[in-house]
N, C-alpha and C positions, 0 to 999 in steps of 0.2 A: 504494500500500500504506500503510495507516494502522497505526501502532503506538500502542497505548494504554499510558500510563504509570500504574502503580498505586503510590500512596504506601503504603509499608509502615508498619503500625502499630507504634509503639514500646512501647506498653503492651498488656497483655492485656485481656480483657473483664471483669475483676473490677471491683468498684465503686470502690475508692479507690486512690490511689497507694501506700498502705502495704500493699496486698494484691498488689502487683506480685510476680511470680515472679523469683527470682534464680538465675543459673547459678553453678556452683562457682567459676568464675573471678572473678565479682563478689564472692562471699563471701571468697575469698582476699584480694582487694584491700581490701575493706571492713574485714575483721578483722585484716589484716596477720599472718596465720598460714598455715601450709602446708596443702595438701590433706590430707595425712596427719593433721595435728593436728585438722582439722575432723572427719574420720571417727573419730578416736580419741575425741573429745568425744561424738560420737553413740553410739559403742559403750558409753561409760561412762554414758550417759543424761543427760549434762549439756547437750547441744545438741539443738535440734529435728531430728527426722528429716525427710529430704527427701520431696517428693511425687514419686512415679514417674510420668513421662509417656513412655510407650513405653520406650525404652532410656535416656532422659535422666532426670536428677534435678534438681528445682528446689526452692527454699526460698521460703516466703512472707516477704516483707520484714517484715511485722508480727510474725511469729514471731522473726525475727532481732532486731528492735528490742526485743521483750519480753525476750529472752535478755540483751541488753546492759543493759537497765534493771535486770534482776535482779542482774547483776554489780555495777552501781553501788550498789544497795541493800545488797548483801553487804559491799561495801567500806566503806560509810558505817557499817554496824553494827559492823564490826571495829575501828573507831577508838576 
């Protein structure tokens, strides 16, 4: 009996690493805020909406990076 091992792809089929899709757990870790805070920011229109994939929600890394860059720019303008 032969068993074939299949290497699981760690990235999706999008073009660049910045287009990788993030799970909510990855957002929580990356942003250091709670799940509730993320969804509150979405409801307030401040954070990118997730991409629904079946019952799952995913965020484009590039959207999250753009959000963080916007925060940095707002912080520098406030000084």
